[in-house]
Residue, then its C-alpha position, 0 to 999 in steps of 0.5 A: m384308802t376311805a374317808g366318811l363325811i359324817w354330819r350332825n347339826s350342820r357340822v361334819l366330824i373330824t379326827k386328829r391323827p394321833e402321835g406316833t402316825h403318818l401326819a400326826g397332829f393333822w386333823e382328817f376326815p375319819g376312814g382308814k386303810q382297806e385290807p385286801y378282802e374289803t370293799l370300800d364301804e366295808c373298809l369305811v364302816r370297819e375303821l369307823k367302828e374300830e376308831l371311833g365306835i360308831t356304825v354308820r352305812t355309806d351313801k353317796h360317793l363324793l370323790t376320789v383324791e390321788h396324792e403322791y407324798e415323798d415316800k408314798v402314793i395314796t388313793l382317798h375314796v370319800f363318801y358321805c355317811r348316814d344312820m350314825k348309831g352310837r356316840p364317838a369316842t376316842l378309841e385309839g386316843q385321837e381327838f374329835r370335833w364336830v365342825h361347821p364347814d366354814d370353819l375347816s379352814n382353821y384346821t391343818f389338814p393333809p393335802p387330800d382332805k383339802v382338796v375334800i374341803e374345796t369340793l365341800s365348798s363348791r357344793g355345799q353340804p348335803p341336806e340335814n335330812s338325808f345324812t344324819 
């Protein structure tokens, strides 16, 4: 699985998992499942296009998080993204928001995304001119 950190005006993009999905109602960093033929970069670019109608380039890898749920184990690969083209839209019915990193604790995230938030808190956000 992949997730992208997309920054704009010192805020990061988060999406809400739609009803009828695993962890419905939880917020997350957008991304999705890797197809067998895809690289992690290709997966993230495809998922963001399908879910939000935006095109990005992946940049630096931030971290990899492994998490075991009751019924499955996931590995989440998190990347900074840059050069966003288009405006996010709710193509799959999910909400999205631009959130200041200090406000992320006001949202309910799944455990792997909480690790991402902790990492962001310890490292700070990327320079605005590097990841817009």
